[in-house]
C-alpha positions in Angstrom: 3.8 -7.8 -4.4 2.0 -6.9 -1.2 2.5 -9.9 1.3 2.3 -8.3 4.7 0.4 -5.2 6.1 -0.7 -3.6 9.4 -4.4 -2.8 10.4 -4.7 -0.7 13.5 -7.9 1.2 12.6 -10.5 1.0 15.5 -13.9 -0.7 14.4 -16.0 2.4 15.2 -13.8 4.6 13.1 -13.7 2.2 10.3 -17.5 2.0 10.1 -17.7 5.7 10.1 -15.0 6.3 7.4 -16.2 3.8 5.1 -20.0 4.2 5.7 -20.6 0.6 7.0 -23.9 -0.9 7.9 -22.3 -3.1 10.5 -19.2 -3.3 12.7 -16.9 -6.2 13.4 -14.7 -6.9 16.4 -11.1 -6.0 15.5 -7.8 -5.8 17.4 -4.8 -4.0 16.3 -2.7 -6.0 13.9 0.9 -5.1 12.8 1.9 -8.0 10.7 -1.2 -9.4 8.9 0.0 -12.4 6.7 -1.5 -14.7 3.9 -4.0 -17.3 4.9 -4.9 -15.3 8.1 -8.5 -13.8 8.5 -8.6 -10.2 7.5 -11.2 -7.3 7.5 -12.7 -6.7 4.2 -15.5 -4.5 2.9 -18.0 -5.1 0.2 -21.6 -4.3 -0.7 -24.3 -6.8 -0.3 -28.0 -6.3 -0.8 -27.4 -2.6 -1.3 -25.6 -2.3 2.0 -21.9 -1.9 2.7 -20.7 -4.5 5.2 -17.5 -5.5 6.9 -16.5 -9.3 7.0 -13.8 -11.4 8.0 -12.2 -13.3 5.0 -9.3 -15.5 4.4 -6.3 -13.6 2.7 -5.8 -15.9 -0.4 -8.6 -16.1 -2.8 -10.5 -19.4 -3.3 -13.0 -19.1 -6.4 -16.4 -20.9 -5.9 -15.6 -23.5 -8.6 -12.6 -24.8 -6.8 -13.3 -28.5 -5.7 -10.9 -28.6 -2.7 -9.1 -25.4 -1.4 -6.3 -27.6 0.0 -5.3 -28.5 -3.6 -5.6 -25.0 -5.0 -2.6 -22.4 -5.0 -2.5 -19.6 -2.7 -3.7 -16.5 -4.6 -2.7 -13.5 -2.4 -2.4 -10.9 -5.1 -4.0 -10.3 -8.5 -2.1 -8.4 -11.0 -4.2 -5.5 -12.6 -2.8 -6.4 -16.0 -4.2 -9.8 -16.1 -7.0 -10.1 -13.6 -9.7 -9.6 -16.2 -8.4 -12.7 -18.2 -7.5 -15.1 -15.3 -10.3 -17.6 -14.4 -9.6 -17.3 -10.9 -10.2 -13.5 -10.8 -12.5 -12.9 -13.7 -15.8 -13.3 -11.9 -14.7 -11.7 -8.7 -13.7 -8.5 -10.8 -17.3 -8.5 -12.1 -19.2 -9.4 -9.0 -16.9 -9.6 -6.1 -15.0 -6.2 -5.7 -13.9 -5.2 -2.1 -11.7 -3.0 -0.2 -9.3 -4.1 2.6 -8.6 -1.3 5.1 -4.9 -0.9 6.2 -2.7 1.4 8.2 0.3 0.7 6.0 2.1 -2.2 4.2 5.5 -3.9 4.1 7.7 -4.3 1.1 11.2 -5.8 0.8 13.9 -4.3 -1.2 16.7 -6.8 -2.5 20.2 -5.4 -1.8 23.1 -5.9 -4.0 24.3 -8.7 -1.8 20.8 -10.4 -2.3 19.8 -9.7 1.4 16.4 -8.1 1.8 15.5 -5.1 3.8 11.8 -4.6 4.8 10.2 -1.1 4.6 6.9 0.1 6.1 4.9 2.1 3.7 2.1 4.5 4.7 0.1 7.5 3.3 2.0 10.8 3.6 -0.8 12.2 5.8 -1.1 9.1 7.9 -4.8 8.5 6.9 -5.9 4.9 6.6 -5.5 3.1 3.1 -8.2 1.4 1.2 -6.6 -1.5 -0.7 -8.4 -2.6 -3.7 -9.2 -6.3 -3.5 -11.5 -9.1 -4.9 -13.4 -11.5 -2.9 -15.1 -14.9 -3.4 -17.2 -17.3 -1.4 -16.5 -20.9 -1.6 -19.1 -23.6 -0.4 -18.0 -27.1 0.5 -19.9 -30.4 0.1 -20.7 -30.4 3.7 -22.1 -26.9 3.9 -18.8 -25.2 5.1 -18.2 -21.8 3.6 -15.1 -19.8 3.1 -14.9 -16.1 2.3 -11.7 -15.2 0.8 -9.8 -12.1 -0.8 -6.9 -11.2 -2.9 -5.3 -7.7 -3.0 -4.7 -6.1 -6.4 -1.1 -5.0 -7.3 -0.2 -2.4 -10.0 3.3 -1.2 -11.2 5.2 0.9 -8.7 5.2 4.7 -9.1 8.6 6.4 -9.4 8.9 6.9 -5.6 8.2 3.3 -4.7 10.3 1.9 -7.5 13.3 2.4 -5.3 12.1 -0.4 -3.2 9.9 -2.7 -5.4 8.6 -2.9 -8.9 5.1 -3.4 -7.7 2.6 -1.9 -5.1 -0.9 -2.4 -4.1 -3.7 -0.4 -5.8 -4.8 2.0 -3.2 -8.2 3.7 -3.8 -9.2 7.2 -2.7 -12.5 9.3 -2.7 -15.1 8.5 -5.2 -12.9 5.6 -6.6 -13.9 3.6 -3.4 -17.5 4.0 -4.1 -17.2 3.1 -7.8 -15.0 0.1 -7.0 -17.5 -1.2 -4.7 -20.5 -0.6 -6.8 -20.6 -3.8 -8.7 -24.3 -3.3 -9.7 -23.6 -0.2 -11.9 -19.8 -0.1 -12.6 -18.8 -2.8 -15.0 -15.5 -4.7 -14.6 -13.8 -2.8 -17.6 -14.5 0.6 -15.9 -13.4 -0.8 -12.5 -10.0 -1.8 -14.1 -9.4 1.9 -14.8 -9.6 2.6 -11.0 -6.8 0.3 -10.1 -3.8 2.8 -10.6 -0.6 3.6 -8.8 -0.7 6.5 -6.5 1.1 9.6 -7.7 4.6 10.2 -6.3 4.6 11.9 -3.0 1.3 10.3 -1.8 3.2 7.8 0.2 6.2 7.8 2.7 8.3 4.7 3.8 11.0 3.8 6.1 13.2 0.7 7.0 12.0 -1.5 9.7 13.3 -4.6 11.6 13.6 -7.8 9.8 11.4 -9.3 12.7 8.5 -8.7 10.5 9.7 -11.6 8.3 8.2 -14.0 10.9 4.4 -13.9 11.0 4.6 -14.9 14.7 5.8 -11.5 15.4 2.9 -8.9 15.7 3.6 -5.9 17.8 3.8 -2.2 17.6 7.6 -2.3 17.4 7.5 -3.8 13.9 6.5 -0.5 12.2 9.2 1.6 14.1 12.0 2.9 11.9 15.5 1.4 12.2 18.8 2.3 11.0 20.0 0.3 7.9 23.4 -1.2 7.9 24.8 -1.1 4.5 26.2 -4.6 3.3 30.1 -4.7 3.1 31.4 -4.7 -0.4 32.4 -8.1 -1.8 36.1 -8.6 -2.3 37.7 -11.0 -4.5 41.2 -12.0 -5.2 42.9 -11.0 -8.5 46.2 -11.8 -10.1 49.1 -11.3 -7.7 46.9 -12.1 -4.6 45.6 -8.7 -4.2 42.1 -7.9 -3.4 39.7 -6.1 -5.8 36.3 -4.6 -5.1 33.3 -5.3 -7.4 
């Protein structure tokens, strides 16, 4: 699962890197969380444009978004079958620029240690996503997105069993080209990156709170290993397990 990420790419650089027709006002974000507005890129009328969209997909057929579950991620294995994602895979593919993302590793004592994950060469990520537009009865409109997750590669499986689908090179163009690239072909683009393409380090548990959003969140921290659990055995002595 991908539930938090950082986005610090300047708007001018994002426009140049992804060949955008437009530019949107962005400020560096270090703890982007679900339900918040995020920068997403999709093609419209033959032009590649950046938009702000709610992180949490709301399909157009939903009657009331307040009664609809929060769909932050779409699993690559089932997105072509799920009614919430099926149409978006055909007509609403997008990318979500990111500097890195966070994932939580569950320790043996059930505590969770967050890690910050970036490209090995520190270049920006293009997270594969889906978008939809919802129109309300009073003319209100909501653009929304979900990120796509795939099984973790061997390197990332040390932390979690899932990872976001990260697109590179021509795969970005094909993913966004909903006019010529069919959904079944696009599915094949959402793959785990090869081992060695990413790097990661532990970060502060402050990232657990969406209220915290500063550059200190991505700085590495020392991990304190949990103390082994002790239990009493016959005779009143302690045993480790």
